[in-house]
N, C-alpha and C positions, 0 to 999 in steps of 0.2 A: 504494500500500500504506500502510495506517495503522500508525503506530508508537505503541504504548502503553507508557508508563513506569510500572512497578510499583515502589512503594517503601513504606516504613514507618519503623519505628525498630527498634533492636536488640531482639530477643525480642518483637516485636509479632505475629508469626505470618505474616510475609511469605513465608517458605519454604513454609509450609502452603498458602497461596493459590497460590503458584507451582506447587506439585505438583498442585493441583486443576485449574489451567489446562491443564497437560500432559495430565492424565487425560481432559479433554474435547476434546483435539485441538489446542489452541492452541500455536503454536511459541513457545518461551520461550528467550531468550538470558540466561544466568545470569552476571552480572558476577563474583560470588564464585568460581564455578568457573573462570572465565577467569583471575582473580587467582592462584588456587592453581596453575594450570598454568604461568603465566608466572613463578612464584616457585620452580619446580623447580631443584635444583642444576644449575649449568652454563649457565643461561639468562642473557641480558644483564641482566634485571631482578634476578635473584638476585645476580649479581656486583656490581651497583650498590648493592644493599641492604647487602651485607657490607662494601663499601668505606665506606659512610656510617656504619654502626652498629657495625661491628667484630665480632669472633668471639663476643661475648657473646650474639648472637642466633642462634647455631648450636647444634644438638643434637650429641651425640657422634657420630652417624652422618654428620654434615656437612650435614644438611638444615636448613631454617629452623625455628627455635624461635618459633612464632607467638605463644605466650603471652608469652615474654620480650620480643619486639618490641612486642606490644600494651601491656605494662606501661610501656614507654618512651614510646611515642607518645601514649597516652591521658593521660599525666601531664604532657606538655609540648607545647603547641600548635605551637611552632616545629619540634620533631622530627616531629610529625605532618605538618606541611606539607612537610618534607623528604622523608618517605616518599611522600606523595601526588605530589610532583613527579617521583619515580622511576616510580611505578606507573601513575598515571592516563593518561599519553599512550599507553603500550603497551596498556592495557585498552581505551581508546577506539578505537584502530586495529583491534583484533580484533573489537570489537562491531560496528563498521561493516562489516567484512568478512563477518561472519555475517548481518547485516541484508541486505546485497546478495545473498548466496546465497539467502536466503528469498524475496527479491523475484524473482530469476530463476526460482525454483521455482514461482512463481505464487500464493503465499499472499496473501490479501487484507489480512492484518494480522499483526503480530508484537509480542510482549511483551518489553520489556527489563526484567529483574529487576535493579534497581540499588539497593543499600542507601542510598548517599549521593547519590541523584538530585538533590535540591535543592541540597545542599551543594557539588556539583561542577558545577552549571549544566546538567544534562541536561534539566531541565524546559523549556529553551528550544529543544530539538532534537526533542521528541516532539510528537505531535498531541494527546495527552491524558495526564493523570497520574492513576493510581489509588493511593490511600494505604490501607494496612492499619492499622486503628486498634484499640488496646486501652487500658484504663485504666492509669494509672501504677503502681498497686499490683501488678496482675497482671504487668505488664512487668518490674518489679524482681524479683518472686519467680521468674518463669520464667528470667530471666537468671542469677540466683544458682544455681538448681537445675541449669540446663543446662551452665553453664561452670565451676561450682565456685568462683565468685568470692566474695570478702568483700563485705559491704554497701558499704564504701567503694569497692572496685574497680568494683562494679556501678554505683554512682552516677557515678563518673568516666566510665565508658563511655557511659552515657545522656547525661550532660552534654556529651560531645564532639560529639553530633549535634544538629541542629536539633530544637526541641521538637516532639513528635508532635502536639500540639494545633494548632500553627501549620501543620504539614504538612497536617493534615486540612482546615483552613480554606482552604488554597490549592489543594487537589486538585479535579480535575474529577469524581472519583467516590471515595467512601469505602467501603471494605469493613470493616464493623463486626465485629471478631473477638472480641467480649466474650461471645457466646453459644455455642451448641453448634457442633460441626463441621458438622452438617447445615444449620444456619442460615447459617453462613459459605459453605458450598458453594452453597446456593441463590442467594446474592448473586453469587457468582463466575459461575455459569452464566448468570444474567440479564445480567450485565455483558458477558460475551463474546458472547452472542446479540445484544445491542444493537449491538455493534461490527459483527457480521456483517450485520445488517439495515441498518446505517447507510449513508451516502453513501460512494462509492468515493473513490479518490484518496489523499490523505495526503502525507506528506513525500516530496520528491524526494531519494532517497538520495544521488545524485551531487552535488546542490547543497549538501547540508549536511555531507557526510562530511569536508570539509576545514575547515569553519567551526566548530571545536571551542572550547568555552569554556576559560578558565583553570581549573586545579584549585583545590579548596579552597572555603571558604565564600564567598569573594568572587564566585564564579560566579553567585550568586543576584541580584547587583545588576543594575540596568539596567531598561529598559522592559519586557522580557519578564517579569521577575520581578514588576514592578508590575502587569502585565496579569493575572496569575494571582491576585494578592492578593485575598482576599475570596471566592473561589469555594468552594462547598460541594458 
């Protein structure tokens, strides 16, 4: 089974592409959805976050205040790494559990929708990487409109991730999301059909499930990261 890593940058349109893939029948594992589920009150991840960041990241109903937490971690790289150290291992374990389920169900390929794919080293564990690209001006405007952020907050969140231009250069396939939805969808359909027509095989889930990279930007270092450098 081939494993496709889908990524982009914040507000690049990755979620739109992910939805299009689902519409045409591709199995998609959504890392963000997994994170939200793991951060529900009462879970081990939730309890660890509260211990690390305190009651300031809780809403009055006792659930996680994601905006307050985001303001903390996007302003301080050390705090962001502390959060990643809590969240990433649990997310990885759940992703591999779902990958294995799709393999048992006989799917020829699966898509991992992971926002911080390069930053957390997942590019070393997938067969190919697709990057959803948009120009910086559109990205900034979308982020501010979608999340109600100030220009400074939007810039901080964009700067916290690897530059989208670099991601596009390293990708095996770029989905250009600067045009219409119809144009984006045509690229998505063509990309998925190419996967289905391609050679079989892909990653052995059992062999890579335990060989997980360290979380954080350091995960991009090493021979695998160098091997992908320069791809378009």
